[in-house]
N, C-alpha and C positions, 0 to 999 in steps of 0.2 A: 543384526548390529546397525543400529541408529546413528547417525551423527552425534557424536555431542558436541553441545553448544557452551562455551566457557560466558558466563554470565556479566562478566568485564566487557567483553564485545559491546554491548548490548548498552550502549554508552547516549541514545538519544530517544526523544521525545518530538510528537508529531500529534497532531488535533486533525480530527477528520467530521469533516461535514456533509452530511450527505442531502444529494439534490434533490427537493421537494419538487419542484416545479418553476415555471417561466412569471417574469410579473411584465410590466409593461416595460415594452420597446425589447421583449426577449431577454430580459435581464434574466440572469440564475438566480433561483433563491434555495435558502439551505436552509436545515435542521439547526439544532444547537447541535454545536460541536463537541466531541468524546476526545478525552485525551490520552493517546498510547504510551507509556512509559516503557523505558527499557527494551527499543526494539533498536535494529541498525538500520544507519539509513548508505545505501551506497550514492556516489554519484557521478557512477559512472553511464556515458550516455549507451543509448544501444540504438542501432541503425540496421534496418533491412533491405537488400539491391546490395548491390556490388558498381566497382568504378565511381564514376563521375553522375550513376543514377542512383545515389542512396536518399533515402529517407530516415529520419529519426522517427524511432519508435516511441523510446523512451528517456526523459533527463535522465532519473534513477529510479533506485530499486527500496522497497522500503519492505525490509525484515519483520516478521511479529511471531513469535514462538509461543506457543499454548503451556508452558510450563513457566515463563518468566517475566511476558510483556502483560503489562496491568489493562485491565479491562479487556483482554483479548476476547475478539470476538465470534464469536459460533455462530452465527447467524449471515454469515457473507455469500453475497448472492449478486447478478448483475445491479442489483439497484445499489453497488458501491461506485458503476460507473460513473464517470463525472462528476464524484464525491470535491471535495476540494482539499486537499490536504496541507495542511502549513508547517512547514517544517524552518528554522531557523528565519525566520519574518519572511520566509518569499512562498504566493500559494501554486501551487500544480493541481492538477486536474488527474484522477485515476483513471488510467485508457485501459486496465486488465488487471485482474487479481488469478492468480492461483494458489488453489488449497492445496496443501502435501497432508497425507493420512502416514502414522503408525506404521511400519511395513508390516505389523503382526496385529495390527487391529485395524477400525476403522474411525479409532478417534482421529480428531483434525489436529496435527501437530504444529505445522506453519503456514503459515500465508505470505506471499509476495505481492506486492502492491508493485505495476508499473505508473508512472506520474509522469507527465508532461506538463 
């Protein structure tokens, strides 16, 4: 049984521009942005470590679902790392991604992007 997603939860939109290289003074250069509608952005910070030795790993997690997200990316790979993600007028960098397949097949079901 697969977790059922209520489409009413997916109220956000984000734009993502993959990093294509670096220009003068190591300034990053990005491809044209793609807009992803019907996603969920969780602004909960994620840390690693314990006590006073904690490091922030992500400022937010972006959830994309194949069934609902417009322009759902089926080609996700490490080229997404350091992509610029814009949400609510703020720019973030994709630092990690996790794909999830349907339990009964190899079809991609959802993607989580960790951004900082």
